[in-house]
C-alpha positions, 0 to 999 in steps of 0.5 A: 483174924485168928492165929496162924499155925506159926503162932502156936508153940508146944506148951502154949496155954489159954484159959478162956472166959466162963459160961454158965450152964442154964436150964434153957441150955439143957432143954434146948439140947434135948430138943435139938438132939432128940435125946429126952432121957429122963436123967436130963428131962424128968426131975422126979425120975432124976431125984431117984438117981445117983446125982439126985437131980437132972443133969445136962447131957454130957455132950452139952459140955463138949458143945460148950467147949467148942463154943467157948473157944470159938468166942476166943476167935483163935481160928477165925479165917485161919482154920482149914479143917477140924481133923479129930477129937477124943473126949472123956466125961470125968464128972457131971455138969449141973445147971448153974455150973460156970465152966471155962476151957483150958487149952494147951498146945501138945504138938505141931507139925507142918504138912508136906506142902508147907502151906498148912500145919496141924496142931494137937490141943489138950482141952479141959472143961473146968467148973467154978470149983476148979474141977475138970468135968470133961477133957480130951484132945482135938486136932486142927489144920491151920493155914501157915502165915504167908509172911513167915512161911519158909517152905516145905519140910519144916521140922516137927515140934512136940 
């Protein structure tokens, strides 16, 4: 079971386990998305670019972020809805990079019915050198814990 809304406090931080970016990941993403940009799929072309080699599509990092956090089980059976996302591509991912996620609770608020709450998270995708390669925010609506819920109009935090 995941964590209910009531289990998140502004400032809480989680660092996840890592995941290594593979050649298969890069090519599977190209196949699934239909994005065969030569920067991602043509080593001869990519050798002439700023990066000197192929780089995975930036959206692969966002997908990894989602998957890495899903593996943590934080929202299993407690999430109501994914409400929004902002995302920035700070530095390239490379095949062979091992990335992990740092998630920090930025704000929480209970919705008007008192049975659910919204949590704003800050996210960073970090490589094995400690460099932030992608970052952003996401907003998730979660069920409140029925055992601790005290009613409507609870204060906003954060």
